[in-house]
ZAKOL-131054 format. One line per 3 residues: number of its first residue (from 1); their letters; for each residue x, z, y of C-alpha. Coordinates in steps of 0.2 Angstrom, whole numbers, plus 5000, padded with zeros to 4 digits. Example, Ala and Ser with C-alpha at 12.3 -4.5 7.8 and 13.67 -1.06 7.14 Angstrom:
1 = AS = 5062/5039/4978  5068/5036/4995
# end
This chain:
1 = XXX = 5000/5000/5000  5005/4998/5018  5006/5014/5029
4 = XXX = 5006/5017/5048  5022/5027/5045  5026/5045/5049
7 = XXX = 5044/5048/5048  5042/5067/5051  5030/5069/5037
10 = XXX = 5040/5058/5025  5056/5069/5029  5045/5085/5027
13 = XXX = 5048/5091/5045  5030/5095/5044  5020/5097/5027
16 = XXX = 5002/5092/5024  4989/5102/5014  4992/5091/4998
19 = XXX = 5011/5095/4998  5017/5108/4985  5032/5117/4993
22 = XXX = 5038/5124/4977  5042/5106/4971  5049/5099/4988
25 = XXX = 5067/5102/4982  5063/5088/4968  5061/5075/4982
28 = XXX = 5075/5062/4985  5079/5058/5004  5089/5042/5003
31 = XXX = 5091/5040/5022  5084/5046/5038  5092/5038/5053
34 = XXX = 5086/5040/5071  5076/5024/5075  5082/5024/5093
37 = XXX = 5100/5023/5087  5095/5009/5074  5088/4999/5089
40 = XXX = 5104/5001/5099  5114/4995/5084  5103/4980/5081
43 = XXX = 5099/4974/5098  5110/4981/5112  5122/4966/5112
46 = XXX = 5107/4954/5111  5099/4963/5125  5114/4962/5136
49 = XXX = 5115/4943/5134  5097/4942/5138  5098/4952/5154
52 = XXX = 5114/4943/5160  5104/4927/5160  5090/4934/5171
55 = XXX = 5091/4930/5189  5076/4941/5193  5077/4960/5191
58 = XXX = 5059/4961/5185  5063/4950/5170  5076/4962/5164
61 = XXX = 5072/4974/5150  5079/4992/5152  5074/4999/5135
64 = XXX = 5070/4987/5121  5063/5001/5110  5050/5006/5123
67 = XXX = 5046/4988/5126  5042/4985/5107  5032/5002/5106
70 = XXX = 5021/4995/5120  5020/4978/5113  5003/4971/5106
73 = XXX = 5013/4958/5095  5025/4969/5086  5027/4986/5079
76 = XXX = 5043/4997/5081  5044/4998/5062  5034/4995/5046
79 = XXX = 5031/5006/5031  5027/5002/5013  5022/5015/5000
82 = XXX = 5025/5012/4981  5017/5021/4967  5016/5019/4948
85 = XXX = 4999/5023/4940  4989/5038/4947  4988/5057/4945
88 = XXX = 4979/5055/4928  4992/5045/4919  5008/5048/4930
91 = XXX = 5006/5066/4937  5021/5072/4946  5022/5088/4935
94 = XXX = 5022/5078/4919  5035/5069/4908  5028/5052/4914
97 = XXX = 5030/5058/4932  5049/5060/4929  5049/5043/4922
100 = XXX = 5040/5036/4937  5053/5044/4948  5067/5036/4938
103 = XXX = 5059/5019/4940  5056/5020/4958  5074/5026/4961
106 = XXX = 5080/5011/4952  5068/4999/4961  5074/5005/4978
109 = XXX = 5093/5003/4975  5091/4984/4976  5079/4984/4990
112 = XXX = 5091/4982/5005  5101/4969/4996  5085/4959/4993
115 = XXX = 5079/4961/5011  5094/4958/5023  5082/4955/5038
118 = XXX = 5073/4972/5035  5084/4986/5042  5079/5001/5032
121 = XXX = 5081/5017/5041  5070/5030/5032  5067/5031/5013
124 = XXX = 5060/5046/5004  5054/5048/4986  5041/5062/4985
127 = XXX = 5038/5073/4970  5029/5087/4978  5012/5078/4979
130 = XXX = 5000/5073/4965  5009/5057/4960  5027/5051/4963
133 = XXX = 5028/5039/4977  5041/5030/4988  5040/5028/5007
136 = XXX = 5051/5014/5014  5052/5012/5033  5061/4997/5040
139 = XXX = 5063/4987/5056  5061/4968/5053  5072/4957/5064
142 = XXX = 5077/4939/5067  5093/4931/5073  5096/4915/5083
145 = XXX = 5079/4916/5092  5076/4903/5106  5062/4915/5114
148 = XXX = 5067/4931/5122  5082/4940/5114  5092/4930/5102
151 = XXX = 5091/4945/5090  5074/4953/5091  5060/4962/5082
154 = XXX = 5049/4950/5072  5041/4953/5055  5035/4935/5053
157 = XXX = 5052/4927/5057  5061/4940/5047  5051/4937/5031
160 = XXX = 5052/4918/5034  5071/4919/5035  5070/4927/5017
163 = XXX = 5061/4912/5011  5043/4918/5013  5034/4904/5023
166 = XXX = 5016/4907/5027  5002/4894/5023  4984/4899/5023
169 = XXX = 4977/4915/5030  4977/4923/5013  4994/4917/5009
172 = XXX = 5004/4924/5023  5022/4928/5024  5018/4947/5022
175 = XXX = 5006/4944/5007  5020/4933/4998  5033/4946/5001
178 = XXX = 5022/4961/4995  5018/4951/4979  5037/4948/4976
181 = XXX = 5041/4966/4978  5027/4971/4966  5035/4959/4954
184 = XXX = 5052/4967/4957  5045/4984/4953  5036/4977/4938
187 = XXX = 5053/4971/4931  5060/4988/4932  5044/4996/4924
190 = XXX = 5046/4983/4909  5064/4989/4906  5057/5006/4904
193 = XXX = 5043/5001/4892  5028/5001/4905  5017/4986/4907
196 = XXX = 5009/4981/4923  4991/4981/4920  4984/4967/4931
199 = XXX = 4967/4972/4938  4964/4956/4949  4970/4954/4967
202 = XXX = 4971/4969/4978  4956/4962/4989  4944/4964/4974
205 = XXX = 4947/4982/4973  4944/4985/4992  4927/4990/4998
208 = XXX = 4918/4975/5007  4920/4984/5023  4939/4987/5020
211 = XXX = 4941/4969/5015  4932/4963/5031  4943/4975/5042
214 = XXX = 4959/4968/5034  4954/4950/5037  4949/4953/5055
217 = XXX = 4966/4962/5057  4975/4946/5050  4965/4935/5063
220 = XXX = 4970/4947/5077  4988/4946/5072  4988/4927/5072
223 = XXX = 4979/4926/5089  4992/4938/5096  5006/4927/5090
226 = XXX = 4998/4912/5098  4995/4922/5114  5013/4927/5115
229 = XXX = 5019/4909/5114  5006/4903/5127  5012/4917/5139
232 = XXX = 5030/4912/5137  5025/4894/5141  5015/4900/5156
235 = XXX = 5031/4910/5162  5042/4894/5160  5029/4883/5170
238 = XXX = 5028/4897/5183  5047/4896/5185  5047/4877/5187
241 = XXX = 5033/4879/5201  5044/4892/5209  5058/4880/5209
244 = XXX = 5048/4867/5218  5043/4880/5231  5061/4883/5234
247 = XXX = 5063/4864/5236  5051/4864/5250  5061/4878/5259
250 = XXX = 5077/4867/5257  5067/4852/5265  5062/4863/5280
253 = XXX = 5080/4869/5282  5086/4850/5281  5073/4846/5295
256 = XXX = 5081/4859/5306  5098/4853/5302  5094/4835/5307
259 = XXX = 5087/4842/5323  5101/4853/5328  5117/4849/5318
262 = XXX = 5130/4839/5329  5133/4826/5315  5115/4820/5317
265 = XXX = 5116/4819/5336  5120/4804/5347  5134/4808/5360
268 = XXX = 5133/4804/5378  5140/4787/5382  5156/4786/5393
271 = XXX = 5155/4778/5410  5165/4763/5405  5157/4760/5387
274 = XXX = 5146/4745/5385  5129/4746/5377  5135/4735/5363
277 = XXX = 5150/4746/5359  5140/4762/5360  5127/4754/5348
280 = XXX = 5141/4748/5336  5151/4764/5336  5138/4778/5337
283 = XXX = 5120/4772/5335  5121/4760/5320  5132/4772/5309
286 = XXX = 5119/4786/5313  5104/4775/5309  5112/4770/5292
289 = XXX = 5116/4788/5288  5098/4793/5292  5091/4778/5282
292 = XXX = 5101/4783/5267  5096/4802/5268  5078/4797/5270
295 = XXX = 5078/4785/5256  5086/4798/5244  5073/4812/5250
298 = XXX = 5058/4801/5248  5064/4796/5230  5066/4815/5226
301 = XXX = 5050/4820/5235  5039/4808/5225  5047/4813/5209
304 = XXX = 5045/4831/5213  5027/4829/5218  5023/4819/5201
307 = XXX = 5031/4833/5191  5023/4846/5201  5006/4839/5198
310 = XXX = 5009/4837/5180  5015/4855/5179  5000/4861/5188
313 = XXX = 4989/4852/5175  4999/4860/5161  4998/4877/5169
316 = XXX = 4980/4876/5171  4977/4871/5153  4988/4885/5147
319 = XXX = 4979/4897/5158  4962/4892/5150  4970/4893/5133
322 = XXX = 4976/4911/5136  4958/4916/5142  4950/4909/5127
325 = XXX = 4963/4917/5115  4961/4934/5125  4942/4933/5123
328 = XXX = 4943/4929/5104  4955/4943/5102  4944/4955/5111
331 = XXX = 4929/4950/5100  4939/4952/5084  4946/4969/5090
334 = XXX = 4928/4975/5093  4922/4969/5076  4937/4978/5068
337 = XXX = 4932/4994/5077  4914/4992/5071  4921/4989/5054
340 = XXX = 4931/5005/5055  4916/5015/5060  4905/5008/5046
343 = XXX = 4920/5010/5034  4920/5029/5039  4902/5031/5035
346 = XXX = 4904/5021/5019  4918/5033/5014  4907/5048/5019
349 = XXX = 4894/5042/5007  4906/5041/4993  4912/5059/4997
352 = XXX = 4894/5066/4997  4885/5056/4984  4900/5052/4973
355 = XXX = 4910/5036/4971  4901/5031/4954  4884/5032/4962
358 = XXX = 4888/5023/4977  4898/5009/4968  4883/5007/4956
361 = XXX = 4871/5005/4971  4883/4992/4979  4884/4982/4962
364 = XXX = 4865/4983/4960  4863/4976/4978  4875/4962/4975
367 = XXX = 4866/4958/4959  4849/4957/4968  4856/4947/4982
370 = XXX = 4864/4934/4969  4848/4934/4960  4838/4929/4976
373 = XXX = 4851/4916/4980  4849/4908/4963  4830/4909/4964
376 = XXX = 4831/4900/4981  4842/4887/4975  4831/4884/4960
379 = XXX = 4816/4882/4972  4825/4869/4983  4830/4859/4967
382 = XXX = 4811/4859/4962  4806/4854/4979  4818/4839/4979
385 = X = 4811/4833/4963
# end
């Protein structure tokens, strides 16, 4: 399963009610680095290169860790939790529980080598709860990025660099990677004589509300990625427009220069100089210089106006795209919040009336719905005949 991640809980700086303190000494703490130090190690050099390129102070990033903490596109770290069996067949206090501990330990020892783009900083194997399980916390990063920092946080790109390329909405990089890690764990289990009992996909075991919530979250993540890309495009276009605005200021300065600089002024003719000589020596060279300058300025001006208009059109399209994406994102976020509330009620029913009774009611409702759909299809066929 995937967890939100609580490093303090994993390292037992605080203990939940389901923890048995008398067995805490059986836990294994593989590593527990400070995440801020990990960010400094991974990203400080890239951050310096990025900031050195910025000409505007407001574009510079003072603290990359805080930036990611406040980001809507990325999380500062991710956590996966792995467990074999359940408290009935793999209780932490049983012989099988010790075997599960051995298997999880063996599985983890190859984790970082398999996943070079996932910087592991906190790993704990817990034996003081009902069933042995393993928490792995990591920071996903990508290198050689063309957008933002050249080395930056990105789960999608980190997994892609390890060969997991997303396809459909269900076949994302994350889902592919999770399946691969399950297979790695299964291979260790088989070496210890334990077979992986396939009970179908994970989605089939989720409640309907859980599944819908998960799908909405995936859609939100896709939209947020698109939104981030469009915002970057918007920023680049804004920079181009700002450059054109700077160009207008240059033209104004040039206008003042032509009016005031000595090289663009005609001197007073001397008393003995003829009009023909004055024209040939001063007027014609100045006119030629002004013609050349004006010709060059007109060519640059019309080229700039054309580019400016095209950039404004592109910019307007990006703005509208951003608005649509933000509206869609808000809608999906609201749906997800509603699903969370419904899911809470659903779990409360499970707790009050018992899982079996609620599951039986859900199955009965599904069967009745399918029966009605079959009846409706049958009526439609008879009507067509």
